[in-house]
N, C-alpha and C positions, 0 to 999 in steps of 0.2 A: 504494499500500500504506500502511495506517495504521501509525504508529509506536507500538509497545506495549511494555510492560514484558516483559522476556524470559522470567521464570520465576516460578512459584508453588510453593512447597514446603509440603505439608500432611502432617499426622500426627494420630494419635489421633481425637478427636471431629470434627476439621475434615474428615476424609475423608468422612464421611457426608453432610455438607453439599454438598460438591463432587460426590459421586456422585449425590446426588438431583438436583442441577442439570443433570447430564449425562445423566440417565436418560430424557429426553424427546427424541423425533426433532425436534420443532418447535424446542427450544432448540439442538439440534445445527445445524439449518438456519440459525437466526439467527446463531450463531457463525460458520458458514461464510460467510454472506453479508458479514458484518462484517469478515472478513479482507481482503476486496477494497477496501471503502471504508466511510466513516461513512455511516450512514443514519438517517432519522428513523422513528419508530414507524409512521407512516402508509405510508411507502414500504416498510418491512419487511412489513407486513401485506398490502399490494398485491401485492408480489412472491411471498409465500408463500400467497396466496389464503386469508388468515386474517382474522378481525375484528381491528380495532384494540384492542378490549378484551382479547381473548386474547393478542395479541402483547405488549401493556402488562404483563399479568400474568406472562408468560414472561420478559420483560426484567427484571422486578423480582426474580424468582427468581435470574436470572443475576448481577444486581448484588449481592444479598445474599451469594452465594457468592464474590464478588470476581472473577468472570470477565468482567465487562462494566462499563463506565462510561458515563455519560451527562451531558449538560448541556442546558440549554434555550437556544433561539435564537428570534429573531422569525421568524414565519411569516405565511402569507397571512391567516389568521383567528386571530391571537393568537400563541401561542408553540408551538413544536414541540420534542419531545424527541429529541435527536440521540444516537445510541448508537455505541460503538466498543469493540472488545475491550480488556480490561484486562491480558491476559496472552497469551503465545505458547506456553507450555509449562507443564504441570503435572507436578510430581514428587511421588510418594506414598511416604513412608517408612513401612515396617512396623516398629514397635518393640514 
């Protein structure tokens, strides 16, 4: 299991950004996969039977929302982008 920050609290305009990020089945599947272990974009794409370009775009949306973090590591043909969850729980405050 990947060690992740426990909680993200959002309110006001931040809620829309998080909601948009969670509105895609593909992004949900990416988050579900990454709860088990860190994976690179290529492996995520292979597992979900998606293109690397699509997975990369979905990862970018999750990163901007603060739900996912990534870093680069050496790979077979250059570098690979390795992803992991940034949070475990989201709390939405209605004010």
